[in-house]
C-alpha positions as CSV (number, residue, x, y, z in Angstrom):
1,M,-80.5,192.5,-55.0
2,F,-83.5,194.0,-54.1
3,E,-86.4,193.6,-57.4
4,Y,-89.8,195.1,-56.7
5,E,-91.2,193.5,-59.9
6,K,-90.8,190.6,-57.6
7,L,-92.5,191.6,-54.4
8,T,-96.6,190.1,-54.0
9,R,-99.0,193.3,-54.7
10,E,-99.4,193.6,-50.8
11,E,-95.1,194.3,-50.5
12,Q,-95.4,196.7,-53.3
13,E,-97.8,198.9,-51.1
14,D,-95.6,198.5,-47.9
15,Y,-92.4,199.7,-50.2
16,L,-94.9,202.9,-51.4
17,E,-96.1,203.4,-47.7
18,L,-92.3,203.7,-46.3
19,A,-91.1,205.4,-49.3
20,V,-94.5,207.9,-49.3
21,L,-93.4,208.2,-45.5
22,K,-89.5,209.0,-46.3
23,Y,-90.0,211.8,-48.4
24,L,-92.6,213.6,-46.3
25,Q,-90.3,213.4,-43.0
26,I,-87.9,214.5,-45.4
27,V,-90.3,217.6,-47.1
28,Q,-92.2,218.7,-43.7
29,N,-94.9,220.2,-45.4
30,P,-98.1,219.3,-47.4
31,V,-97.4,218.4,-50.7
32,E,-99.6,217.8,-54.1
33,R,-99.5,213.3,-54.5
34,V,-98.1,214.3,-58.3
35,Q,-95.0,216.0,-56.2
36,I,-95.2,212.4,-54.1
37,L,-94.6,210.7,-57.7
38,E,-92.3,212.5,-59.0
39,Y,-89.5,212.6,-56.4
40,L,-90.4,208.8,-56.5
41,S,-89.9,208.4,-59.9
42,K,-86.7,210.5,-59.5
43,H,-85.0,209.4,-56.4
44,D,-86.0,205.3,-56.0
45,I,-83.9,203.4,-57.9
46,F,-86.0,200.1,-57.1
47,I,-89.4,201.5,-58.4
48,P,-89.5,200.4,-62.0
49,H,-90.4,203.3,-64.3
50,A,-93.8,201.6,-65.8
51,E,-95.4,202.5,-62.0
52,F,-94.9,206.2,-63.2
53,E,-97.0,206.9,-66.2
54,T,-98.4,210.1,-67.3
55,D,-101.4,211.6,-67.7
56,S,-103.7,211.8,-71.5
57,T,-101.4,215.1,-72.3
58,G,-98.1,213.6,-71.2
59,T,-97.1,215.9,-69.0
60,E,-98.3,215.0,-65.9
61,L,-97.5,211.6,-63.7
62,Q,-101.0,209.5,-63.3
63,I,-101.7,208.1,-59.7
64,K,-101.8,204.9,-60.3
65,P,-104.4,202.5,-58.0
66,R,-101.3,200.6,-55.8
67,F,-99.8,204.3,-55.0
68,R,-103.6,205.2,-54.3
69,F,-104.0,202.1,-51.6
70,A,-100.6,203.0,-50.1
71,L,-101.9,206.5,-49.7
72,T,-104.9,205.1,-48.6
73,A,-103.5,202.8,-45.6
74,L,-101.4,205.6,-44.6
75,E,-104.5,207.6,-44.1
76,H,-106.3,204.7,-42.2
77,A,-103.1,204.3,-39.8
78,G,-102.7,208.2,-38.7
79,L,-100.2,208.6,-40.2
80,V,-100.9,211.3,-42.7
81,Y,-104.2,213.4,-43.5
82,H,-105.3,215.4,-46.5
83,P,-104.8,219.3,-45.4
84,Q,-106.9,220.7,-48.4
85,K,-107.7,218.5,-52.0
86,G,-104.9,216.5,-53.3
87,M,-102.3,217.3,-50.7
88,I,-100.8,214.8,-48.2
89,A,-99.2,216.1,-45.1
90,L,-98.2,214.2,-42.1
91,T,-99.9,213.8,-39.0
92,D,-97.5,214.1,-35.3
93,L,-97.8,210.3,-35.1
94,G,-96.1,210.2,-38.9
95,N,-93.3,212.8,-38.6
96,K,-92.8,211.1,-35.5
97,I,-92.7,207.5,-36.2
98,Q,-89.2,206.1,-37.3
99,T,-89.9,204.2,-40.7
100,S,-87.0,201.8,-39.9
101,D,-89.9,200.5,-37.5
102,T,-91.6,198.5,-40.2
103,S,-93.3,196.5,-38.0
104,T,-95.1,199.0,-36.5
105,I,-96.0,200.5,-39.3
106,K,-97.3,197.5,-40.9
107,R,-99.5,197.0,-37.4
108,L,-101.0,200.5,-37.8
109,V,-101.8,200.0,-41.3
110,T,-103.3,196.6,-41.0
111,N,-105.4,198.2,-37.4
112,G,-105.9,200.8,-39.3
113,Q,-107.7,198.6,-42.3
114,R,-109.8,196.9,-40.4
115,K,-111.1,199.9,-38.0
116,Y,-111.9,201.4,-41.3
117,N,-113.5,198.3,-42.9
118,K,-115.2,197.5,-39.3
119,D,-116.9,201.1,-40.0
C-alpha cells in the first residue's frame, strides 16, 4: 500500500507536483492556491490530514512549505505560472503534458531548478 508519510521529502514534493498538475488539468482555469489545497484535502486519500492545517482563524487552509516548494518547482519547470497574485494556472506545456509521464515532469523540474539556481 502507498504511504505518503514513508516517502522522502523529495518524493513527497514529486507527489504533490503531480497532484497539482492533475487538478489544474481538470479545472482548466486559474485557481487560488487555497482552492488546490481544499481539493487535495478532500479528494487525495494518500496525503495525510496533518499536511493540511488551518490558519490562525481556523477557517482557511495554510500553504505549508512542502506545497510551496512543489508550486515553485512547477513554475521553474515552465508548467504553471501566476496570472495574478495568489493564483496558479497552467502554461501551454502544463496543459499538454501527460501526468503519467513522470520521468519527463521530473526532468523538467530538475532542469528548471538548475537553471533558476544558476541565474
